[in-house]
C-alpha positions in Angstrom: 0.0 0.0 0.0 2.8 2.4 0.8 4.4 1.9 -2.6 1.3 3.6 -4.1 2.2 6.8 -2.2 5.8 6.7 -3.5 4.5 6.2 -7.1 2.0 9.0 -6.7 4.6 11.4 -5.3 6.9 10.7 -8.3 4.1 11.2 -10.7 3.2 14.5 -9.1 6.8 15.7 -9.2 7.2 14.7 -12.8 3.9 16.2 -13.8 4.7 19.5 -12.0 8.2 19.7 -13.7 6.5 18.9 -17.1 4.1 21.8 -16.6 6.9 24.2 -15.4 9.1 23.4 -18.4 6.5 23.3 -21.2 3.9 25.9 -20.4 4.4 29.6 -21.2 1.5 31.0 -19.2 2.8 32.3 -15.9 -0.1 31.1 -13.8 0.2 27.6 -15.1 3.9 27.7 -14.2 3.0 28.7 -10.6 0.5 25.8 -10.5 3.2 23.5 -11.7 5.4 24.7 -8.8 2.5 23.9 -6.4 2.1 20.4 -7.9 5.8 19.7 -7.3 5.4 20.9 -3.7 2.5 18.5 -3.2 4.4 15.6 -4.5 7.4 16.3 -2.2 5.0 16.7 0.8 3.5 13.3 0.0 6.9 11.7 -0.2 8.0 13.2 3.1 4.8 12.0 4.9 5.2 8.5 3.3 8.7 8.1 4.6 7.5 8.5 8.2 4.7 5.9 7.9 5.0 2.7 9.8 2.6 -0.2 9.0 0.6 -0.9 12.2 2.1 2.1 13.9 0.3 4.3 16.4 0.6 7.9 17.5 3.8 8.6 19.5 1.8 9.6 22.5 2.1 6.9 25.2 2.6 6.2 28.9 5.5 4.1 30.1 3.0 1.4 31.0 1.8 1.2 27.4 5.4 1.0 26.0 6.5 -2.6 25.3 9.2 -4.2 23.1 7.0 -4.9 20.0 5.3 -1.5 19.8 5.7 0.6 16.6 5.2 4.3 16.5 4.8 6.6 13.5 7.7 9.1 13.3 6.3 12.6 14.0 9.3 14.5 12.5 8.2 14.1 8.8 4.7 15.2 9.7 6.1 18.3 11.4 8.4 19.0 8.4 5.4 18.6 6.0 3.3 21.1 8.0 6.1 23.6 7.8 6.5 22.9 4.1 2.8 23.4 3.5 2.9 26.9 5.1 6.1 27.8 3.2 4.6 26.5 0.0 1.5 28.6 0.5 3.6 31.7 1.0 5.7 31.0 -2.0 2.6 30.5 -4.1 1.1 33.8 -2.9 4.4 35.7 -3.6 4.6 34.1 -7.1 1.0 35.0 -7.9 1.5 38.6 -6.7 4.6 38.8 -9.1 2.4 37.5 -11.9 -0.2 40.2 -11.2 2.6 42.9 -11.2 3.9 41.5 -14.5 0.4 41.6 -16.0 -0.1 45.2 -14.9 3.3 46.1 -16.4 3.2 44.2 -19.7 -0.6 43.4 -20.1 0.2 39.7 -20.8 1.0 36.6 -18.8 2.9 34.8 -21.6 6.5 34.5 -20.6 7.8 34.7 -24.2 6.0 38.0 -24.7 7.4 39.5 -21.5 10.9 38.4 -22.5 10.4 40.0 -26.0 9.0 43.2 -24.6 11.8 43.7 -22.1 13.9 45.1 -24.9 
């Protein structure tokens, strides 16, 4: 079951990179960056998964030799990454709005050509 998460994360990263490299519309490029971010977040969460694991909240009486816990560090890193990704997306979209106001287009080839 966990292999499906790894395959999905690779597919998301590859799809996002494809969108970033092939599209000329700036908003689509920002969406491609977001898709890459989602794929990386899925990969990080999947690395911390333990089959049959429980939450790492326990009392010493519940702790025994055969108990498995889910690693909380990847989950914390993913939460941080989600917040940072939202800020990066907001900043990128604000730059796209500024470019649109300046050049009246969101096509990256047109902006490159108008730069002069």
